[in-house]
C-alpha positions as CSV (number, residue, x, y, z in Angstrom):
1,M,3.0,18.4,-48.6
2,A,4.0,15.0,-47.2
3,A,6.5,16.6,-44.7
4,P,4.1,18.4,-42.7
5,V,2.1,15.2,-42.0
6,D,5.1,13.5,-41.0
7,L,6.1,15.8,-38.6
8,E,2.7,15.8,-36.9
9,L,2.8,12.1,-37.1
10,K,6.2,12.1,-35.7
11,K,5.4,14.5,-32.7
12,A,2.3,12.4,-31.9
13,F,4.1,9.3,-32.0
14,T,6.9,11.0,-29.6
15,E,4.1,12.1,-27.2
16,L,2.4,8.8,-27.2
17,Q,5.8,7.1,-26.3
18,A,6.3,9.6,-23.6
19,K,2.8,8.9,-22.2
20,V,3.5,5.0,-22.3
21,I,6.8,5.4,-20.3
22,D,5.0,7.7,-17.8
23,T,2.1,5.0,-17.6
24,Q,4.6,2.2,-17.1
25,Q,6.5,4.0,-14.3
26,K,3.2,4.6,-12.5
27,V,2.1,1.0,-12.8
28,K,5.6,-0.2,-11.5
29,L,5.2,2.2,-8.4
30,A,1.7,1.2,-7.7
31,D,2.9,-2.6,-7.9
32,I,5.6,-1.8,-5.5
33,Q,3.4,-0.1,-3.0
34,I,0.8,-2.8,-3.3
35,E,3.5,-5.2,-2.3
36,Q,4.6,-3.4,0.5
37,L,1.2,-3.2,1.8
38,N,0.6,-6.8,1.2
39,R,3.9,-7.6,3.2
40,T,2.7,-5.4,6.0
41,K,-0.8,-7.0,6.1
42,K,0.9,-10.4,6.3
43,H,3.2,-9.5,9.0
44,A,0.6,-8.0,11.0
45,H,-1.6,-11.2,10.5
46,L,1.3,-13.4,11.6
47,T,1.8,-11.1,14.7
48,D,-1.8,-11.3,15.7
49,T,-1.9,-15.1,15.3
50,E,1.4,-15.6,17.5
51,I,-0.1,-13.1,20.1
52,M,-3.6,-15.1,20.2
53,T,-1.4,-18.2,21.2
54,L,-0.3,-16.4,24.4
55,V,-2.2,-16.4,27.8
56,D,-4.3,-13.6,28.4
57,E,-2.3,-12.6,31.5
58,T,0.9,-12.1,29.6
59,N,2.5,-8.8,30.0
60,M,3.0,-7.1,26.7
61,Y,4.5,-3.7,25.8
62,E,2.2,-1.3,23.9
63,G,3.7,1.5,22.1
64,V,2.4,5.0,23.1
65,G,4.3,7.8,21.1
66,R,7.9,7.3,21.8
67,M,7.3,5.4,25.0
68,L,6.5,1.8,25.5
69,R,4.0,0.9,28.3
70,I,3.4,-2.4,29.8
71,A,0.0,-3.9,29.6
72,H,-1.8,-7.2,29.8
73,K,-2.8,-9.1,26.6
74,F,-6.4,-8.7,27.0
75,H,-6.1,-5.0,27.3
76,L,-4.2,-4.8,23.9
77,M,-6.5,-7.1,22.3
78,D,-9.4,-4.7,22.9
79,L,-7.9,-1.9,20.6
80,P,-9.0,-1.7,17.2
81,P,-6.7,-3.7,14.9
82,S,-4.5,-1.7,12.6
83,I,-5.0,-4.2,9.8
84,G,-8.5,-2.9,9.1
85,F,-6.9,0.7,8.5
86,E,-4.2,-1.0,6.1
87,L,-6.8,-2.8,4.2
88,S,-8.9,0.3,3.7
89,V,-5.7,2.3,2.7
90,E,-4.9,-0.5,0.0
91,K,-8.3,-0.4,-1.4
92,E,-8.3,3.4,-1.4
93,F,-5.0,3.3,-3.4
94,E,-6.0,0.5,-5.8
95,S,-9.0,2.4,-6.7
96,H,-7.0,5.8,-7.0
97,V,-4.7,4.0,-9.4
98,D,-7.4,2.6,-11.5
99,L,-9.1,5.9,-11.9
100,N,-5.6,7.5,-12.8
101,M,-5.0,4.9,-15.4
102,L,-8.2,5.6,-17.6
């Protein structure tokens, strides 16, 4: 009589351990991705800070596909910032991770 209960308990415990390991791996992956996004955000901020110190008439290169095109700084500053996109991706990712962990 005690044997079937022990088998069920052992099976439930094994499933729970597998779920814990899977969740830990997902959390580790999420932490790595968030860290990468934070590094990208910091790099974009530092780049933007350095560019702001340049004179408006400074020639710079803009990446267009596989090509680089020369443009003045004030033309490039009118473009929408990529950092906003990265922040929205980060928030979306964090909310997705939170929902999946429940």
